ROZASE-73171 format. One line per 4 residues: number of its first residue (from 1); for each residue x, y, z negated of N, C-alpha, C, O. Coordinates in Angstrom, 3 decimals, decimal comma. Layout:
<recs>
NUM = X/Y/Z/X/Y/Z/X/Y/Z/X/Y/Z | ...
</recs>
This chain:
<recs>
1 = -104,878/-25,709/16,905/-104,598/-25,663/18,284/-104,664/-24,184/18,817/-105,617/-23,470/18,505 | -103,775/-23,784/19,523/-103,580/-22,562/20,208/-103,851/-22,508/21,491/-102,964/-22,958/22,217 | -104,970/-22,023/22,098/-105,282/-22,009/23,472/-105,232/-20,460/24,012/-105,744/-19,487/23,459 | -104,572/-20,479/25,091/-104,489/-19,116/25,907/-105,307/-19,006/26,860/-105,415/-19,997/27,583
5 = -106,018/-17,973/27,130/-106,902/-17,689/28,456/-106,003/-16,556/29,064/-105,997/-15,389/28,671 | -105,225/-17,089/30,110/-104,339/-16,184/30,618/-104,156/-16,159/32,226/-104,209/-17,239/32,815 | -103,966/-15,093/32,881/-103,592/-14,886/34,247/-103,166/-13,314/34,438/-103,826/-12,359/34,028 | -101,991/-13,253/35,109/-101,595/-11,875/35,121/-102,506/-11,066/36,099/-102,379/-9,842/36,126
9 = -103,373/-11,655/36,865/-104,477/-11,189/37,700/-105,670/-10,715/36,976/-106,280/-11,520/36,272 | -106,081/-9,449/37,076/-107,373/-9,200/36,299/-108,606/-9,629/36,882/-108,486/-10,083/38,020 | -109,847/-9,604/36,366/-110,989/-9,856/37,181/-111,395/-11,286/37,432/-112,373/-11,569/38,125 | -110,544/-12,268/36,795/-110,847/-13,636/36,973/-111,772/-14,215/35,981/-112,192/-15,362/36,131
13 = -112,126/-13,452/34,931/-113,103/-14,112/33,911/-112,514/-14,473/32,641/-113,114/-15,242/31,890 | -111,400/-13,987/32,341/-110,869/-14,500/30,918/-111,751/-14,205/29,902/-112,004/-15,137/29,137 | -112,310/-13,087/29,690/-113,036/-12,530/28,536/-114,273/-13,579/28,429/-114,462/-14,335/27,476 | -115,024/-13,481/29,519/-116,347/-14,380/29,646/-116,145/-15,602/29,394/-117,000/-16,190/28,732
17 = -114,865/-16,376/29,889/-114,554/-17,677/29,635/-114,203/-17,986/28,062/-114,519/-19,022/27,477 | -113,469/-16,857/27,484/-113,102/-16,962/26,023/-114,398/-16,961/25,195/-114,463/-17,610/24,151 | -115,354/-16,286/25,624/-116,613/-16,304/24,886/-117,426/-17,701/25,044/-117,963/-18,277/24,098 | -117,432/-18,092/26,204/-118,309/-19,304/26,460/-117,455/-20,450/25,766/-118,028/-21,408/25,248
21 = -116,150/-20,338/25,767/-115,351/-21,547/25,222/-115,622/-21,657/23,639/-115,826/-22,691/23,002 | -115,575/-20,424/23,196/-115,832/-20,405/21,837/-117,226/-20,958/21,345/-117,310/-21,654/20,332 | -118,247/-20,634/22,067/-119,667/-21,146/21,722/-119,573/-22,566/22,086/-120,325/-23,319/21,466 | -118,873/-23,027/22,883/-118,956/-24,610/23,296/-118,163/-25,306/22,349/-118,575/-26,436/22,085
25 = -117,063/-24,906/21,728/-116,482/-25,392/20,436/-117,219/-25,487/19,285/-117,204/-26,462/18,534 | -117,968/-24,328/19,111/-118,843/-24,157/17,818/-119,921/-25,290/17,941/-120,243/-26,028/17,010 | -120,386/-25,328/19,085/-121,565/-26,482/19,192/-121,100/-27,730/18,930/-121,836/-28,640/18,547 | -119,762/-27,857/19,135/-119,022/-29,375/18,764/-118,604/-29,335/17,485/-117,785/-30,170/17,100
29 = -119,114/-28,333/16,606/-118,765/-28,361/15,319/-117,324/-27,836/14,886/-116,928/-27,908/13,723 | -116,570/-27,294/15,946/-115,176/-26,889/15,613/-115,278/-25,498/15,184/-116,058/-24,703/15,709 | -114,351/-25,161/14,066/-114,116/-23,815/13,520/-113,234/-23,087/14,533/-112,130/-23,605/14,702 | -113,505/-21,994/15,234/-113,070/-21,360/16,306/-112,507/-19,862/15,959/-113,316/-19,157/15,356
33 = -111,434/-19,366/16,208/-111,067/-17,989/16,059/-110,780/-17,531/17,491/-110,153/-18,234/18,284 | -111,246/-16,371/17,776/-110,845/-15,660/19,067/-110,122/-14,499/18,756/-110,505/-13,681/17,919 | -109,021/-14,397/19,450/-108,200/-13,225/19,186/-108,066/-12,498/20,562/-107,664/-13,071/21,575 | -108,424/-11,238/20,514/-108,699/-10,349/21,666/-107,480/-9,516/21,689/-107,342/-8,681/20,796
37 = -106,526/-9,654/22,659/-105,350/-8,978/23,025/-105,375/-7,986/24,082/-104,438/-7,223/24,316 | -106,662/-8,022/24,822/-106,786/-7,201/25,965/-107,082/-5,712/25,455/-107,702/-5,472/24,419 | -106,598/-4,819/26,254/-106,798/-3,509/25,666/-108,060/-2,927/25,761/-108,376/-1,942/25,094 | -108,850/-3,523/26,611/-110,346/-3,270/26,737/-111,087/-3,530/25,414/-112,015/-2,810/25,046
41 = -110,655/-4,549/24,738/-111,276/-5,177/23,626/-112,839/-5,585/24,005/-113,775/-5,307/23,256 | -112,980/-6,207/25,132/-114,222/-6,544/25,431/-114,823/-7,723/24,523/-116,038/-7,742/24,329 | -114,048/-8,644/24,000/-114,381/-9,679/23,230/-114,841/-9,188/21,733/-115,837/-9,634/21,163 | -114,104/-8,364/21,276/-114,443/-7,694/20,110/-115,636/-6,988/20,175/-116,414/-7,037/19,222
45 = -115,927/-6,237/21,321/-117,190/-5,423/21,406/-118,284/-6,204/21,451/-119,298/-5,906/20,818 | -118,189/-7,375/22,263/-119,258/-8,316/22,345/-119,670/-9,008/20,982/-120,835/-9,190/20,631 | -118,543/-9,366/20,268/-118,786/-9,908/19,000/-119,439/-8,924/18,022/-120,354/-9,317/17,299 | -119,065/-7,845/17,983/-119,716/-6,688/17,114/-121,128/-6,410/17,632/-121,969/-6,045/16,810
49 = -121,472/-6,549/18,935/-122,702/-6,298/19,429/-123,741/-7,470/18,907/-124,896/-7,312/18,513 | -123,094/-8,516/19,006/-123,937/-9,659/18,516/-124,261/-9,769/17,085/-125,345/-10,203/16,695 | -123,248/-9,346/16,245/-123,517/-9,142/14,717/-124,567/-8,055/14,609/-125,554/-8,164/13,881 | -124,315/-7,034/15,344/-125,430/-5,882/15,098/-126,813/-6,192/15,513/-127,717/-5,424/15,184
53 = -127,093/-7,422/16,321/-128,431/-7,981/16,702/-128,750/-8,903/15,827/-129,793/-9,506/16,078 | -128,040/-9,276/14,643/-128,399/-10,290/13,702/-127,861/-11,554/14,077/-128,206/-12,515/13,390 | -127,027/-11,758/15,104/-126,444/-13,067/15,358/-125,429/-13,400/14,368/-124,773/-12,480/13,878 | -125,211/-14,666/13,999/-124,075/-15,057/13,132/-123,935/-16,375/13,383/-124,899/-17,085/13,668
57 = -122,519/-16,879/13,284/-122,071/-18,299/13,272/-120,909/-18,436/12,512/-119,893/-17,832/12,857 | -120,923/-19,130/11,552/-119,933/-19,289/10,550/-118,688/-20,130/11,041/-117,685/-20,348/10,361 | -118,919/-20,577/12,359/-117,830/-21,369/12,960/-116,911/-20,523/14,004/-115,904/-20,967/14,555 | -117,476/-19,162/14,175/-116,808/-18,327/15,071/-116,414/-17,118/14,398/-117,222/-16,452/13,750
61 = -114,966/-16,751/14,552/-114,476/-15,337/14,008/-113,806/-14,830/15,229/-113,403/-15,568/16,128 | -113,696/-13,433/15,222/-113,224/-12,673/16,237/-112,367/-11,686/15,588/-112,848/-11,122/14,605 | -111,055/-11,337/15,996/-110,230/-10,517/15,740/-109,560/-9,751/16,824/-109,452/-10,354/17,892 | -109,081/-8,525/16,763/-108,207/-7,855/17,518/-106,820/-8,188/17,165/-106,591/-8,851/16,153
65 = -105,875/-7,768/17,941/-104,448/-8,140/17,700/-103,799/-7,600/16,379/-102,843/-8,134/15,816 | -104,463/-6,438/15,949/-103,904/-5,900/14,689/-104,447/-6,583/13,392/-103,792/-6,688/12,355 | -105,804/-7,062/13,584/-106,292/-7,697/12,310/-106,205/-9,166/12,298/-106,567/-9,726/11,263 | -105,821/-9,817/13,193/-105,756/-11,228/13,391/-104,824/-11,794/12,261/-103,784/-11,194/11,990
69 = -105,184/-12,950/11,595/-104,513/-13,605/10,716/-103,235/-14,203/11,426/-103,026/-14,051/12,629 | -102,320/-14,962/10,491/-101,175/-15,483/11,037/-101,559/-16,661/11,900/-102,498/-17,351/11,502 | -100,942/-16,990/13,057/-101,267/-18,143/13,798/-101,008/-19,432/13,016/-101,826/-20,348/12,932 | -99,966/-19,423/12,529/-99,451/-20,819/11,569/-100,445/-21,063/10,703/-100,971/-22,173/10,621
73 = -100,795/-20,035/9,973/-102,002/-20,279/8,978/-103,389/-20,704/9,568/-104,107/-21,514/8,981 | -103,718/-20,144/10,708/-104,857/-20,654/11,258/-104,802/-22,043/11,896/-105,880/-22,633/11,964 | -103,804/-22,607/12,335/-103,513/-23,943/12,720/-103,512/-24,828/11,519/-104,090/-25,913/11,567 | -102,830/-24,382/10,332/-102,928/-25,333/9,128/-104,396/-25,496/8,670/-104,733/-26,556/8,141
77 = -105,223/-24,560/8,838/-106,589/-24,535/8,357/-107,474/-25,536/9,422/-108,657/-25,829/9,251 | -106,707/-25,948/10,450/-107,441/-26,729/11,316/-108,440/-25,952/12,352/-109,396/-26,535/12,863 | -108,120/-24,539/12,623/-108,877/-23,916/13,445/-108,458/-24,091/14,778/-107,283/-24,399/14,979 | -109,389/-23,914/15,905/-109,057/-23,690/17,045/-108,794/-22,179/17,600/-109,767/-21,435/17,727
81 = -107,764/-21,818/17,859/-107,535/-20,404/18,263/-107,525/-20,199/19,634/-106,743/-20,791/20,379 | -108,489/-19,259/20,071/-108,479/-18,948/21,532/-107,859/-17,341/21,654/-108,391/-16,382/21,095 | -106,792/-17,269/22,388/-106,474/-15,953/22,674/-106,648/-15,474/24,026/-106,168/-16,088/24,979 | -107,396/-14,270/24,172/-107,588/-13,714/25,335/-106,468/-12,691/25,813/-106,482/-11,534/25,394
85 = -105,532/-13,125/26,668/-104,479/-12,225/26,922/-104,904/-11,262/27,944/-105,800/-11,441/28,768 | -104,105/-10,135/27,794/-104,152/-8,965/28,879/-103,848/-9,579/30,391/-103,472/-10,728/30,622 | -104,082/-8,610/31,291/-103,833/-8,785/32,624/-102,272/-8,767/32,949/-101,918/-9,187/34,051 | -101,268/-8,276/31,993/-99,947/-8,236/32,292/-99,227/-9,074/31,283/-99,531/-9,031/30,091
89 = -98,305/-9,811/31,740/-97,551/-10,748/30,853/-96,014/-10,433/30,880/-95,217/-11,370/30,831 | -95,570/-9,099/30,958/-94,266/-8,767/31,247/-93,616/-8,237/29,877/-92,612/-7,526/29,873 | -94,262/-8,636/28,757/-93,578/-8,335/27,473/-93,227/-9,415/26,698/-93,726/-10,489/27,035 | -92,478/-9,403/25,723/-91,821/-10,493/24,954/-92,847/-11,239/24,148/-92,786/-12,451/23,940
93 = -93,897/-10,357/23,659/-95,012/-10,940/22,635/-95,832/-11,847/23,459/-96,316/-12,835/22,907 | -96,067/-11,619/24,808/-97,043/-12,514/25,668/-96,224/-13,653/26,028/-96,712/-14,783/26,062 | -95,116/-13,447/26,275/-94,123/-14,695/26,673/-94,036/-15,597/25,599/-94,167/-16,810/25,767 | -93,780/-14,970/24,274/-93,653/-15,674/23,249/-95,075/-16,661/22,859/-95,006/-17,834/22,490
97 = -96,060/-16,050/23,001/-97,307/-16,878/22,877/-97,616/-17,879/23,850/-98,365/-18,810/23,555 | -97,020/-17,749/25,170/-97,128/-18,806/26,137/-96,179/-20,017/25,546/-96,531/-21,196/25,544 | -95,156/-19,625/25,138/-94,287/-20,720/24,555/-94,829/-21,519/23,306/-94,576/-22,710/23,119 | -95,526/-20,815/22,552/-96,080/-21,452/21,401/-97,429/-22,305/21,657/-97,781/-23,239/20,937
101 = -98,091/-21,867/22,731/-99,508/-22,370/22,924/-99,545/-23,935/23,032/-98,563/-24,506/23,508 | -100,554/-24,601/22,641/-100,675/-25,904/22,879/-101,427/-26,061/24,330/-101,240/-27,114/24,939 | -102,147/-25,200/24,825/-102,639/-25,227/25,994/-102,657/-23,685/26,681/-102,725/-22,663/25,997 | -102,588/-23,696/28,049/-102,745/-22,423/28,701/-103,763/-22,495/29,619/-103,538/-23,229/30,582
105 = -104,943/-21,869/29,579/-106,026/-21,931/30,649/-105,875/-20,759/31,526/-105,953/-19,619/31,069 | -105,660/-21,004/32,780/-105,494/-20,080/33,809/-106,593/-19,957/34,829/-106,498/-20,624/35,859 | -107,745/-19,075/34,619/-108,864/-18,854/35,457/-108,223/-18,258/36,756/-107,340/-17,404/36,831 | -108,877/-18,914/37,754/-108,511/-18,072/39,096/-109,783/-18,127/39,941/-110,840/-18,684/39,646
109 = -109,442/-17,355/41,193/-110,530/-17,247/42,157/-109,845/-17,619/43,478/-108,667/-17,399/43,761 | -110,804/-18,239/44,269/-110,184/-18,552/45,630/-110,196/-17,513/46,626/-110,938/-17,557/47,607 | -109,286/-16,465/46,361/-108,981/-15,408/47,393/-107,419/-15,480/47,524/-106,746/-15,982/46,623 | -106,876/-14,984/48,627/-105,566/-14,940/48,907/-104,745/-14,038/47,758/-103,684/-14,482/47,318
113 = -105,168/-13,011/47,381/-104,592/-12,002/46,427/-104,570/-12,687/45,081/-103,499/-12,783/44,481 | -105,617/-13,138/44,604/-105,618/-13,845/43,271/-104,786/-15,077/43,223/-104,039/-15,341/42,281 | -104,956/-15,861/44,336/-104,170/-17,084/44,392/-102,582/-16,852/44,299/-101,882/-17,590/43,606 | -102,095/-15,854/44,988/-100,675/-15,444/45,141/-100,451/-15,127/43,622/-99,569/-15,747/43,027
117 = -101,147/-14,265/43,020/-100,838/-13,873/41,470/-100,814/-15,192/40,616/-99,893/-15,413/39,830 | -101,871/-16,069/40,805/-101,871/-17,083/39,955/-100,609/-17,988/40,156/-100,110/-18,522/39,165 | -100,103/-18,171/41,336/-98,974/-18,979/41,664/-97,749/-18,309/40,907/-97,042/-19,062/40,238 | -97,455/-17,034/40,953/-96,452/-16,391/40,162/-96,652/-16,722/38,711/-95,676/-17,048/38,035
121 = -97,847/-16,660/38,192/-97,927/-16,914/36,741/-97,635/-18,293/36,504/-96,950/-18,510/35,505 | -98,063/-19,466/37,319/-97,619/-20,758/37,110/-96,197/-20,996/37,181/-95,682/-21,835/36,442 | -95,450/-20,260/38,094/-93,887/-20,479/38,055/-93,313/-19,871/36,835/-92,260/-20,347/36,410 | -93,894/-18,837/36,191/-93,482/-18,204/35,004/-93,677/-19,088/33,843/-92,840/-19,071/32,940
125 = -94,793/-19,925/33,779/-95,093/-20,869/32,948/-94,011/-21,999/32,778/-93,645/-22,508/31,719 | -93,596/-22,270/34,007/-92,632/-23,398/34,053/-91,363/-23,136/33,578/-90,547/-24,033/33,363 | -91,124/-21,837/33,380/-89,926/-21,380/32,753/-90,033/-21,190/31,167/-89,108/-21,456/30,401 | -91,223/-20,719/30,792/-91,505/-20,528/29,387/-91,845/-21,726/28,398/-91,407/-21,898/27,260
129 = -92,756/-22,528/29,138/-93,279/-23,678/28,384/-92,307/-24,823/28,141/-91,982/-25,517/29,105 | -91,846/-25,062/27,000/-90,875/-26,154/26,794/-91,420/-27,538/27,037/-92,573/-27,879/26,771 | -90,588/-28,224/27,511/-90,950/-29,658/27,735/-91,869/-29,898/29,015/-91,568/-29,482/30,133 | -92,948/-30,570/28,740/-93,756/-30,953/30,006/-94,758/-29,882/30,146/-95,811/-29,980/29,516
133 = -94,533/-28,863/30,915/-95,537/-27,867/31,237/-96,872/-28,275/31,889/-97,904/-27,632/31,696 | -96,810/-29,389/32,684/-97,836/-29,854/33,484/-98,972/-30,376/32,494/-100,134/-30,411/32,898 | -98,628/-30,804/31,126/-99,485/-31,267/30,219/-100,308/-30,235/29,341/-101,284/-30,514/28,644 | -99,689/-28,907/29,522/-100,269/-27,869/28,775/-100,937/-26,768/29,622/-101,620/-25,899/29,080
137 = -100,726/-26,811/31,035/-101,277/-25,829/32,068/-102,465/-26,277/32,604/-102,525/-27,399/33,108 | -103,515/-25,464/32,555/-104,773/-25,938/33,048/-105,353/-24,715/34,017/-105,461/-23,562/33,600 | -105,667/-25,071/35,201/-106,176/-24,085/36,299/-107,684/-24,231/36,257/-108,241/-25,312/36,444 | -108,291/-23,155/36,016/-109,903/-23,162/36,014/-110,463/-22,372/37,215/-110,400/-21,143/37,184
141 = -111,027/-23,032/38,309/-111,605/-22,393/39,349/-112,892/-21,760/38,758/-113,797/-22,439/38,273 | -112,904/-20,299/38,841/-114,049/-19,645/38,329/-114,534/-18,679/39,447/-113,896/-18,294/40,426 | -115,963/-18,337/39,036/-116,613/-17,352/40,044/-116,714/-18,224/41,638/-116,760/-17,586/42,690 | -116,731/-19,337/41,611/-116,517/-20,150/42,985/-117,812/-19,770/43,728/-118,905/-20,159/43,317
145 = -117,668/-18,965/44,885/-118,757/-18,748/45,773/-119,101/-20,076/46,519/-118,271/-20,965/46,708 | -120,335/-20,124/46,906/-120,788/-21,320/47,889/-120,075/-21,397/49,228/-119,934/-22,441/49,864 | -119,649/-20,230/49,590/-118,924/-19,878/50,893/-117,552/-20,414/50,797/-116,914/-20,397/51,850 | -117,017/-20,846/49,838/-115,595/-21,309/49,861/-115,549/-22,543/50,804/-116,420/-23,412/50,765
149 = -114,504/-22,575/51,643/-114,334/-23,661/52,551/-113,707/-24,726/51,793/-112,832/-24,424/50,982 | -114,076/-26,037/51,972/-113,518/-27,107/51,367/-111,962/-27,372/51,707/-111,208/-27,831/50,849 | -111,548/-27,071/52,947/-110,252/-27,247/53,337/-109,149/-26,282/52,458/-108,039/-26,614/52,043 | -109,827/-25,007/52,324/-109,150/-23,919/51,468/-108,860/-24,503/50,042/-107,746/-24,471/49,518
153 = -109,964/-25,028/49,483/-110,004/-25,356/48,153/-108,902/-26,554/48,064/-108,105/-26,568/47,127 | -108,888/-27,500/49,015/-108,224/-28,606/48,843/-106,712/-28,228/48,822/-105,968/-28,700/47,962 | -106,270/-27,371/49,781/-104,934/-26,846/49,831/-104,556/-26,165/48,737/-103,427/-26,418/48,316 | -105,286/-25,262/48,088/-104,938/-24,604/46,863/-104,716/-25,565/45,678/-103,798/-25,413/44,872
157 = -105,662/-26,613/45,624/-105,609/-27,649/44,459/-104,349/-28,390/44,720/-103,777/-28,786/43,704 | -103,778/-28,671/45,886/-102,509/-29,432/46,268/-101,230/-28,648/45,687/-100,259/-29,231/45,204 | -101,333/-27,488/45,776/-100,301/-26,519/45,347/-100,337/-26,336/43,940/-99,248/-26,255/43,372 | -101,328/-26,258/43,295/-101,492/-25,944/41,813/-101,258/-27,060/41,059/-100,810/-26,989/39,915
161 = -101,581/-28,297/41,725/-101,364/-29,527/40,845/-99,869/-29,900/40,498/-99,560/-30,725/39,638 | -99,000/-29,201/41,264/-97,626/-29,371/41,042/-97,342/-28,750/39,613/-96,391/-29,209/38,981 | -98,070/-27,784/39,089/-97,861/-27,153/37,934/-98,714/-27,608/36,708/-98,250/-27,423/35,583 | -99,793/-28,124/36,849/-100,749/-28,602/35,978/-101,976/-29,269/36,390/-102,033/-29,776/37,510
165 = -102,982/-29,315/35,572/-104,313/-30,013/35,883/-105,149/-29,094/36,302/-105,012/-27,949/35,872 | -106,133/-29,385/37,178/-107,321/-28,350/37,553/-108,626/-28,989/36,928/-108,928/-30,182/36,958 | -109,311/-27,991/36,376/-110,677/-28,355/35,745/-111,680/-28,434/36,822/-111,377/-28,060/37,955 | -112,858/-28,895/36,552/-114,038/-28,729/37,446/-114,338/-27,335/37,526/-114,028/-26,672/36,536
169 = -114,968/-26,640/38,656/-115,241/-25,406/38,828/-116,377/-24,832/38,128/-117,262/-25,546/37,657 | -116,382/-23,496/38,040/-117,433/-22,890/37,453/-117,937/-21,855/38,553/-117,159/-21,009/38,994 | -119,295/-21,945/38,997/-119,844/-21,246/40,037/-119,967/-19,781/39,735/-119,948/-19,272/38,614 | -120,096/-19,169/40,900/-120,426/-17,650/40,781/-121,931/-17,524/40,723/-122,628/-17,646/41,730
173 = -122,418/-17,274/39,508/-123,772/-17,152/39,416/-124,058/-15,979/38,580/-123,212/-15,629/37,757 | -125,349/-15,225/38,726/-125,843/-14,124/38,096/-125,717/-14,458/36,534/-125,315/-13,590/35,759 | -126,038/-15,619/36,133/-126,092/-15,765/34,621/-124,798/-15,583/33,775/-124,736/-15,475/32,550 | -123,746/-15,569/34,703/-122,361/-15,379/34,102/-122,062/-13,844/34,009/-121,143/-13,427/33,305
177 = -122,789/-13,101/34,670/-122,666/-11,692/34,787/-123,263/-11,016/33,678/-123,047/-9,822/33,473 | -124,027/-11,740/32,926/-124,953/-11,295/31,876/-124,563/-11,875/30,427/-125,369/-12,595/29,837 | -123,416/-11,578/29,906/-123,134/-12,047/28,710/-122,827/-10,904/27,736/-121,644/-10,636/27,529 | -123,658/-10,307/27,207/-123,702/-9,141/26,417/-123,311/-9,354/25,113/-122,948/-8,403/24,422
181 = -123,338/-10,489/24,685/-122,902/-10,844/23,159/-122,476/-12,411/23,245/-122,283/-13,046/24,282 | -122,370/-12,901/21,855/-122,205/-14,312/21,891/-123,194/-15,188/21,917/-123,014/-16,396/21,766 | -124,444/-14,586/22,132/-125,650/-15,453/22,159/-125,974/-15,841/23,721/-126,758/-15,283/24,489 | -125,123/-16,976/23,950/-125,379/-17,352/25,480/-126,479/-18,088/25,585/-126,983/-18,603/24,587
185 = -126,922/-18,212/26,646/-128,217/-19,090/26,956/-127,966/-20,450/27,480/-126,794/-20,806/27,610 | -128,883/-21,211/27,779/-128,701/-22,661/28,046/-128,211/-22,858/29,483/-127,515/-23,834/29,765 | -128,553/-21,972/30,371/-128,018/-22,017/31,738/-126,416/-21,864/31,722/-125,652/-22,648/32,287 | -126,040/-20,757/31,004/-124,563/-20,572/31,021/-123,816/-21,648/30,429/-122,746/-21,984/30,937
189 = -124,329/-22,297/29,276/-123,789/-23,336/28,640/-123,737/-24,678/29,731/-122,749/-25,377/29,953 | -124,845/-24,789/30,224/-124,791/-26,009/31,125/-123,967/-25,807/32,371/-123,455/-26,799/32,888 | -123,805/-24,711/32,857/-122,885/-24,568/34,270/-121,481/-24,431/33,839/-120,603/-24,463/34,702 | -121,150/-24,269/32,488/-119,626/-24,294/32,155/-119,234/-25,541/31,390/-118,082/-25,714/30,992
193 = -120,285/-26,468/31,180/-119,882/-27,605/30,347/-118,929/-28,477/31,067/-117,950/-28,931/30,476 | -119,131/-28,702/32,146/-118,099/-29,701/32,825/-116,650/-29,373/32,770/-115,815/-30,253/32,561 | -116,330/-28,118/32,955/-115,000/-27,668/32,871/-114,575/-27,758/31,525/-113,496/-28,257/31,206 | -115,455/-27,253/30,669/-114,993/-27,391/28,960/-114,659/-28,698/28,673/-113,553/-28,926/28,183
197 = -115,605/-29,793/28,948/-115,524/-31,061/28,723/-114,197/-31,618/29,107/-113,480/-32,294/28,369 | -113,946/-31,275/30,309/-112,704/-31,823/30,982/-111,330/-31,257/30,141/-110,342/-31,969/29,966 | -111,421/-30,099/29,738/-110,496/-29,348/29,070/-110,344/-30,169/27,486/-109,229/-30,480/27,067 | -111,354/-30,401/26,859/-111,266/-30,989/25,547/-110,872/-32,452/25,611/-110,315/-33,037/24,681
201 = -111,203/-33,009/26,787/-110,714/-34,584/26,733/-109,341/-34,611/27,209/-108,749/-35,684/27,099 | -108,675/-33,533/27,766/-107,320/-33,596/28,219/-106,480/-32,880/27,186/-105,261/-32,980/27,325 | -106,887/-32,262/26,299/-106,148/-31,613/25,388/-105,466/-32,527/24,276/-104,769/-32,016/23,399
</recs>
């Protein structure tokens, strides 16, 4: 299975969510491969940092774009592949990955600028994803502040549901600002579990 973590808007938490999801899947006993295509290489850096501190998990492997094995081979081996895409999707490689993916997770934040960018991304997916794009596209409300007005959330959900499914929210908490490696803590796992349980149930 190939899962993309994608949104053309930066700062929505794609890297953090890629790390959290990899750990969530490993806890479920699933062999997971994370491919970091972001220019900042934050996932790779976090992984190497964890290895340097003595962490290891046979179920999680991390690669950058140059060292990553063939996607077809990884799927044949039964691995779940999470690809952390960069904040720009205007080249053929990124667009090709959206076409091939089994699921596209689009994290977003409840603010006008991010929502506008997310909507443009959703419209792009309707063109690139063959068949029923609504079954493959998932919007993940991330970094949700307690100050978000319910009516704003309802209106945004109504619009995004035209394009795909919406997962439970992940709150804006200090614990998610402190993910220095792949060794996530119980609070981080607990607060993200509902969103990831929903994803796994619907994939």
